[in-house]
C-alpha positions as CSV (number, residue, x, y, z in Angstrom):
1,M,-0.1,0.0,0.0
2,E,1.3,3.5,-0.9
3,L,-0.3,4.8,2.2
4,L,1.8,2.5,4.6
5,Q,5.0,3.6,2.7
6,Q,4.2,7.3,3.2
7,A,3.5,6.6,6.8
8,E,6.8,4.8,7.2
9,L,8.7,7.7,5.5
10,Y,6.8,10.2,7.9
11,E,7.6,8.0,10.9
12,N,11.3,7.7,10.2
13,A,11.9,11.3,9.1
14,T,14.1,13.4,11.4
15,M,12.3,16.3,13.0
16,S,15.4,18.1,14.4
17,H,16.4,21.5,13.2
18,M,12.8,22.3,11.7
19,S,11.5,25.7,11.3
20,T,8.0,26.4,12.7
21,S,6.5,26.3,9.2
22,D,8.1,22.9,8.7
23,R,6.5,21.7,11.8
24,V,3.1,22.9,10.8
25,A,3.5,21.2,7.6
26,A,4.7,18.0,9.3
27,S,1.7,18.2,11.7
28,R,-0.8,18.4,8.7
29,E,1.0,15.7,6.8
30,G,0.6,13.4,9.7
31,K,-3.1,14.3,10.2
32,R,-3.7,13.6,6.6
33,L,-2.0,10.2,6.7
34,I,-3.9,9.3,9.9
35,L,-7.3,10.1,8.4
36,A,-6.6,8.3,5.2
37,I,-5.3,5.3,7.0
38,N,-8.6,5.4,9.3
39,E,-10.8,5.3,6.2
40,V,-9.1,2.0,5.1
41,Y,-9.2,0.8,8.7
42,K,-13.0,1.3,8.8
43,K,-13.4,-1.0,6.0
44,T,-10.9,-3.8,6.9
45,K,-10.5,-3.6,10.7
46,D,-6.9,-4.7,10.2
47,S,-5.0,-4.2,13.7
48,N,-1.9,-3.4,11.9
49,L,-3.4,-0.2,10.6
50,M,-4.5,0.7,14.0
51,D,-0.9,0.2,15.3
52,V,0.4,2.5,12.6
53,M,-2.1,5.2,13.3
54,K,-1.2,5.1,16.9
55,R,2.5,5.4,16.2
56,L,1.7,8.4,13.8
57,T,-0.4,10.0,16.4
58,V,2.4,10.0,18.9
59,K,4.8,11.6,16.6
60,K,2.2,14.1,15.5
61,K,1.5,15.0,19.1
62,K,5.3,15.6,19.8
63,I,5.4,18.0,16.8
64,E,2.4,19.9,17.9
65,K,3.7,20.2,21.4
66,R,6.8,21.8,20.0
67,I,4.6,24.2,17.9
68,K,2.7,25.3,20.9
69,G,5.8,25.6,23.2
70,R,5.8,25.1,26.8
71,L,3.6,26.9,29.2
72,A,5.3,29.0,31.9
73,A,4.9,27.2,35.3
């Protein structure tokens, strides 16, 4: 599947030294991949797809956390 290849590339991409606009683009790409895989998952109920979505979500959340910054305590 092409989606799984794209997900693997996204998952293995290095996220260091990214500008804010690069992080926003990466976050949007992650969301696009997750939603596309979810559509396939709804039809097939393949647990492997669920695992891929979970891993992508973790990476996407890390990127979004960096975009929003840390709140002052």
